[in-house]
N, C-alpha and C positions, 0 to 999 in steps of 0.2 A: 579507563579500565573499569569494567563492571565487576563489582564484588558480589559475594554470595548474599550479603545483606541487601544490596540493590536489586538482585534478581528476585529475592523473596518479596520485596515491596513492589516490584514492577508488574504490570499486567502480563499475563501469560497467553492470553487469547485475544483475538480481534474478530469482530463481526461487522459486516458491511451490507447495507441494503440500498439499492438505487431504485427510484420510483419515477414514473412518467408523470405523476400528479404531485404537485407541491402540497396540496391539502391532505392527501393520503399519507404523504411523507411525514407531516406533522402528527397526524393521528397515530400512525404506526410507531413513530419515535416515542410518543407518550406511553403507549402500551408496553414498549420494550423497557422503558425506564421504570415503569410500575412493576414489571415482572421480575426484575433482578437488580442487584446492586452492581451496576456497571458505570463506567466513566464515558462521557461523550468526548470523543477525540475531534470529530467534525460532524456538524449537522447544519446543512445550508442548501440553498438553491444552487444549482450548477447549470452549465450550458445546456442548451436545447430545451429549456423549461423543465428540467428535472430537479429532483431533490435527493440528497444523499445523506445517510446516517452511518457514521463509523463509531463503533463502540469498542471499549477495551475492558478487560477484567479477568477474573479467574475463568478457567475453562467451563465449569458447570454454569457459572453466572451468565457468560456470553451465550452459551447454548440455550439457556432458559429464555433470555431476551430475544434471541433469534427465532426461537419456536413461537413466542408470542407475536413477534413481528410478522412471521410468515402466515400465521392465522388471519391477520388483519389486512395483509397487503393486496390480495386479490389480483386483478388483471393489471394493476398499476405497477407491479414489480417488474423491473427491467433486468436486474442482475442482483445476485446476493452471494455472500461468501462468509464462511465461518472457519477460521484458522486457529486450531489449538497450538500451543507451544510456538508462538511466533518468534522469529529471530529477534533478539534485542535491538538490532540495528534498524529495524523497520520503524519503530516509534519516533526516534529523533529525526529520521529522514522525512517522515510524514509531517513533523512539526517544523521542518526546514531549519533545524538547529545544529546541523553538522558542519564543522569546519575541518578542512583537509590540511594535512601537512604536505608541503611541496613534494616530498619524497613519495607520497602515495599517488601522485598524478602521473604515473608512467604510461597508463592507457586509460581511455575513457570508454565506457559502455553505455549505450542508450537502448532502452527497450520501450516500445510504444504499443499501447493496446486500445481497443475500441471502447473500453469501459473503465470506470474508476475501481470497481471491485477487482477486475482482472489484473490491474497493474499492482495492486497490493499482493495478490497471490504470486505474481511473477517476481516481485522484489523479494519476497520471503524465500522463494525457491532459489533465487540468485545468491542471497546471503548465506543460505545453508549449503550451497554447492561449492563455494570457493572462498578463499581468503581475500575478500574485497570490502570496500567501504561503500555502502549505499548512502549517498549524500543528499539525494533529493528524490522524493516521490511526489509527483504533481498529479492531483486527482481532479480531472474534469473541468476545472474553472478556466475559462477563456480558451478552451481546447475543443469546443464542439462536443463535449461529453467524453472525450478520450482521456487517457492517462499516460504518463511516462515516468520512467525512473532513470536516474543517472548514477553510475557507480564507477569506482576507480580502484586501481591496484596494478600489480604486475600484469603484463599483457596476457600470459597464459592463464592467469587467474581470472582476468576479466573475460577472456574468451569462454572459459568454463561457466562462469556465472551467467553471462548473456545467453549461452546455449540452454542452460537450465531454465532461465526466465522465459525464453522464447518457447521452450517445450511446454511449460505450464500454460502460457497464454494460448498457444496453438491447441492444446488439449481442450481448452474452453472455447475454441473457435474465434478468438478475439485478438490475435496478433496483427499489428499493423507493420512494425518494423523492428529489426534487431541490428545494431551497429556496434562495431568495435573500431576505435580510432587509436592506433599505436602512436606513441610519442606526440600527444596532442599539443597544440599551441597553448601556451600558458593563459592566453586571453579567454579560452573556454572555461577555465577554472577561476577566473579573476575574482568573482564574488564569493568563492568558497574557501580560498586560501588566506 
């Protein structure tokens, strides 16, 4: 359970930038960190020879960091995202630190996108649309630069969440697939329960 104290201490915003150049990614990351007091969630090379930076912090700090990054990115920018007021469930799913209760595994939702930034936007939309648990957000590593998220809950909630996530990814032109599996095999959740 997230308390008011935890919410105040938790980041409220997330910024993501994907680059086609690793060198440009490092340079832009440096500029973003110098521009604002933000936390690095992920900064690494990803598939297809790209580089991704995911930052978290207060809304104005992330906006400042993103503005500095966009000034430096040039043609190496593949995709970017700035999300204020991110759902609290996004951060632990990105860190892959979510454990499910068996009772939460009534249905499984899978959303897949063509970029890392777009899967974060889709996962946030899903978490805000329905009462589900986002338990994994996988960003671009060993996926050819794609992303996917896994979510669980009651079937009607998972259907609503997957529809919202798919709509967000489609709006960005980056949806690969959207799947709802009712009454999934327990083996699909084995490492999360």
